[in-house]
C-alpha positions as CSV (number, residue, x, y, z in Angstrom):
1,M,0.0,0.0,0.0
2,K,1.4,3.4,-1.0
3,Q,0.8,6.1,1.6
4,I,1.2,9.8,0.8
5,A,1.4,12.6,3.3
6,Y,0.7,16.3,2.6
7,I,3.2,18.3,4.7
8,G,2.1,21.8,3.4
9,P,-0.2,24.3,5.0
10,T,-4.0,23.6,5.1
11,I,-5.8,24.6,2.0
12,R,-9.2,25.1,3.3
13,G,-11.9,22.7,1.8
14,L,-9.3,20.7,0.0
15,V,-6.4,19.2,2.2
16,K,-5.2,19.6,5.7
17,K,-1.6,20.1,7.0
18,N,-0.1,16.7,7.8
19,Q,-3.0,14.8,6.2
20,I,-2.1,11.1,5.3
21,F,-3.7,9.3,2.4
22,T,-3.7,5.5,2.0
23,Y,-3.9,6.0,-1.8
24,E,-2.4,8.5,-4.3
25,P,-4.8,11.4,-4.2
26,K,-4.5,12.5,-7.9
27,A,-7.7,14.6,-7.9
28,I,-6.6,16.5,-4.8
29,M,-3.1,17.0,-6.0
30,E,-4.6,18.4,-9.3
31,K,-6.8,20.8,-7.6
32,A,-4.1,21.9,-5.2
33,G,-1.8,22.4,-8.2
34,R,-4.2,24.8,-9.7
35,L,-3.8,26.9,-6.6
36,S,0.0,26.8,-6.6
37,M,2.4,24.9,-8.8
38,Y,4.5,24.3,-5.6
39,T,1.9,22.1,-3.9
40,G,3.2,19.1,-5.7
41,Y,6.4,19.2,-3.7
42,L,4.5,19.0,-0.5
43,F,2.8,15.6,-1.2
44,V,5.5,13.1,-0.1
45,R,5.7,9.3,0.4
46,M,5.5,8.1,3.9
47,D,8.6,6.2,3.4
48,D,10.5,9.6,3.1
49,I,8.6,11.5,5.7
50,V,11.4,11.9,8.2
51,S,13.9,13.3,5.8
52,K,11.2,15.5,4.1
53,R,10.1,17.0,7.5
54,K,13.8,17.7,8.2
55,E,14.2,19.4,4.8
56,L,10.9,21.4,5.4
57,R,12.4,22.9,8.5
58,E,15.7,24.0,6.9
59,Q,15.6,27.5,5.6
60,G,16.1,27.9,1.8
61,T,15.3,24.3,0.8
62,L,12.8,23.6,-2.0
63,L,10.3,22.3,0.6
64,N,10.7,25.2,2.9
65,I,10.2,27.8,0.1
66,S,7.4,25.8,-1.4
67,Y,5.6,25.7,2.0
68,K,5.9,29.5,2.3
69,I,4.7,30.2,-1.2
70,V,1.6,27.9,-0.8
71,Q,0.9,29.4,2.5
72,K,0.8,32.9,1.0
73,E,-1.2,31.8,-2.1
74,A,-3.7,29.8,0.0
75,G,-4.3,32.9,2.1
76,N,-3.1,31.3,5.3
77,V,-0.5,34.0,6.3
């Protein structure tokens, strides 16, 4: 079973921060991608969750920057 976690900010009515899916949420990823092209980076495999969370906390990394952009574009600032 492939599990996917969304580690980005909550996008109201679509996906919550730290939400875990037991399937590949293609429809949700598509809708989130319309909001911001950076959301795709924030859907990660559970196998990689520890390293991805660490990367998310490090200033200037792709995940860190993506999180901040999506947060701003989703109106969560």
